[in-house]
C-alpha positions in Angstrom: 16.3 23.4 -3.0 13.8 24.2 -0.2 11.4 21.6 1.4 8.3 22.9 -0.4 10.1 22.7 -3.8 11.2 19.2 -3.0 7.7 18.2 -2.0 6.2 19.8 -5.2 8.8 17.9 -7.3 8.0 14.6 -5.8 4.2 15.1 -6.0 4.5 15.9 -9.8 6.7 12.8 -10.3 4.2 10.7 -8.4 1.2 12.0 -10.4 3.1 11.3 -13.6 3.9 7.8 -12.6 0.3 7.2 -11.4 -1.1 8.5 -14.7 1.3 6.2 -16.7 0.2 3.2 -14.5 -3.5 4.0 -15.0 -3.1 4.4 -18.8 -1.3 1.0 -19.0 -3.7 -0.8 -16.7 -6.7 0.9 -18.4 -5.5 -0.2 -21.8 -5.2 -3.8 -20.6 -8.7 -3.7 -19.0 -10.2 -2.3 -22.2 -8.5 -4.9 -24.3 -9.6 -7.8 -22.1 -13.2 -6.5 -22.0 -13.2 -6.3 -25.8 -11.9 -9.9 -26.0 -13.9 -11.7 -23.3 -16.6 -9.1 -22.3 -16.8 -6.7 -19.4 -18.6 -8.9 -16.9 -15.4 -10.0 -15.2 -14.4 -6.5 -14.2 -15.7 -5.4 -10.8 -15.1 -2.0 -9.1 -13.3 -3.8 -6.2 -10.5 -4.5 -8.7 -9.8 -0.7 -8.9 -9.1 -0.6 -5.1 -6.8 -3.5 -5.3 -4.8 -1.9 -8.1 -4.6 1.3 -6.1 -3.0 -0.5 -3.2 -0.6 -2.2 -5.6 0.3 1.1 -7.1 1.0 2.8 -3.8 3.2 -0.1 -2.6 5.1 -0.1 -5.9 5.8 3.6 -6.3 8.2 4.1 -3.3 10.2 1.0 -4.3 10.5 2.4 -7.8 11.2 6.0 -7.1 12.8 6.6 -3.7 16.4 5.7 -4.4 16.8 8.1 -7.4 14.8 10.8 -5.5 17.0 10.6 -2.5 20.2 11.0 -4.6 18.8 14.0 -6.4 17.3 15.7 -3.4 20.5 15.2 -1.3 22.5 16.7 -4.2 20.1 19.7 -4.2 21.0 20.4 -0.6 18.3 18.7 1.5 19.2 16.7 4.6 18.3 13.1 4.9 15.6 13.9 7.4 14.1 16.4 5.0 14.2 13.9 2.2 12.3 11.4 4.3 9.8 14.0 5.5 9.1 15.2 1.9 8.8 11.6 0.7 6.4 10.6 3.5 4.2 13.6 3.0 4.2 13.1 -0.8 3.2 9.4 -0.5 0.6 10.2 2.2 -0.9 12.8 -0.1 -1.1 10.3 -2.9 -2.7 7.8 -0.6 -5.3 10.4 0.3 -6.1 11.3 -3.3 -6.2 7.6 -4.5 -8.5 6.7 -1.6 -10.9 9.6 -2.5 -10.9 8.5 -6.2 -11.5 4.9 -5.4 -14.3 5.4 -3.0 -15.9 8.0 -5.2 -15.8 5.7 -8.2 -17.0 2.7 -6.2 -20.1 4.6 -4.8 -20.8 6.5 -8.0 -20.4 3.7 -10.6 -20.5 0.5 -8.5 -24.4 0.3 -8.2 -24.8 0.7 -12.0 -21.8 -1.5 -13.0 -23.3 -5.0 -12.3 -23.9 -3.9 -8.6 -20.2 -4.2 -7.9 -18.9 -2.9 -4.6 -15.8 -1.1 -3.3 -12.5 -3.0 -2.6 -13.2 -3.1 1.2 -16.8 -4.2 0.8 -15.8 -6.9 -1.7 -13.0 -8.1 0.5 -15.3 -8.5 3.5 -18.1 -10.1 1.5 -20.4 -7.1 2.0 -22.7 -5.6 -0.5 -21.8 -2.1 0.5 -20.2 0.1 3.2 -20.9 3.6 4.4 -18.9 6.2 2.5 -17.0 7.3 5.7 -16.1 3.7 6.7 -15.2 2.8 3.2 -12.9 5.9 2.9 -11.3 5.3 6.3 -10.5 1.7 5.5 -9.2 2.5 2.0 -7.1 5.4 3.3 -5.7 3.3 6.1 -4.8 0.5 3.7 -3.2 2.8 1.2 -1.3 4.8 3.8 0.0 1.6 5.4 1.1 0.2 2.0 2.8 3.4 0.9 4.7 4.1 4.1 5.7 0.5 4.6 7.0 0.4 1.0 8.8 3.7 1.7 10.5 2.2 4.8 11.5 -0.9 2.7 12.9 1.3 0.0 15.1 3.1 2.5 16.3 -0.2 3.9 17.1 -1.4 0.4 19.2 1.8 -0.1 20.9 1.2 3.2 21.8 -2.5 2.9 21.9 -3.0 -0.9 19.7 -5.0 -3.2 21.4 -8.4 -2.5 20.9 -8.2 1.3 17.5 -6.7 0.9 16.2 -9.6 -1.3 17.8 -12.0 1.2 16.0 -10.4 4.0 12.7 -10.5 2.2 13.2 -14.2 1.5 13.9 -14.8 5.1 10.8 -13.0 6.2 8.7 -14.9 3.6 10.1 -18.3 4.9 9.4 -17.2 8.5 5.8 -16.1 7.7 4.8 -18.9 5.3 6.7 -21.9 6.7 8.2 -21.5 10.2 5.3 -19.7 12.0 2.6 -22.1 10.5 4.8 -25.1 11.4 5.1 -23.9 15.0 1.4 -23.3 15.2 0.7 -26.7 13.9 3.1 -28.3 16.4 1.4 -26.5 19.3 -2.2 -26.7 18.3 -2.4 -29.5 15.8 -3.4 -27.2 12.9 -3.0 -23.6 11.7 -6.6 -22.7 12.4 -5.8 -20.5 15.5 -3.3 -18.6 13.4 -5.8 -18.1 10.6 -8.6 -17.1 13.0 -6.3 -14.7 14.9 -5.1 -13.0 11.7 -8.6 -12.7 10.4 -9.9 -11.4 13.7 -7.2 -8.8 13.8 -8.7 -7.4 10.6 -12.3 -7.7 11.6 -13.4 -11.1 10.3 -14.8 -13.3 13.0 -17.5 -16.0 13.4 -19.9 -13.3 14.5 -19.5 -11.4 11.2 -17.3 -8.8 9.5 -16.4 -5.5 10.9 -14.0 -3.5 8.6 -13.5 -0.8 11.2 -11.4 -3.2 13.3 -8.8 -3.2 10.6 -8.0 0.5 11.2 -6.0 -0.4 14.3 -3.5 -2.7 12.6 -3.3 -0.2 9.7 -2.4 2.5 12.2 0.2 0.3 13.9 1.7 -0.4 10.5 1.9 3.3 9.7 3.5 4.2 13.0 6.1 1.4 12.8 6.9 2.3 9.1 7.4 5.9 10.0 9.7 5.1 12.9 11.7 2.6 10.9 12.0 4.9 7.9 13.0 7.9 10.0 15.7 6.2 12.0 17.2 4.2 9.1 17.3 7.1 6.6 19.6 9.1 9.0 22.2 6.4 8.5 21.9 5.8 4.8 24.9 6.6 2.7 24.1 7.3 -0.9 26.6 6.6 -3.6 26.7 8.8 -6.7 
């Protein structure tokens, strides 16, 4: 199998999975709207679901895809490149759809806003800023999840879950405890994290989040590329 054929195969698979996800979520949304009314549903929820989808897909699909594509003659590097391009393409398409829906239907659907605007407490954002933020978030989510999926294949599910638990403990317990011991509270940690993504006392600036998104993408690509070369896939 050539690289283009592998990429086409993965894109079709991703689109099928995305359609199935949308059908299931759409059915749930319609059912809830019928039961309790549609006033709870905001356009910003759509963007959140897109990020969840793009984070979930690599973790669900990469392991089987890697086995199949290696069996079809691709190298590990080609498998990673094909996967990264496929997920980046999905992130681009999903961002375009989310932003288009938010700006086309948001004003007439209870004046709801896009995911980025709702997250920052703004009524609306420019289309370009909205798209850049959404694409950055989606790309970072997809490629980070892809890197995690590769690590899971490399170390096994047991050690992968143990590592996630260790990271969660470090992020939620250890680092806040150190911050509280040094400063008396975790406010500096919270302010620093919020400021990194553009939320400060002076106001909200979503464009500042593009830098941490870019850093996450670069780190995810480097991690995925170097780890995948040492992955041994069992039949």
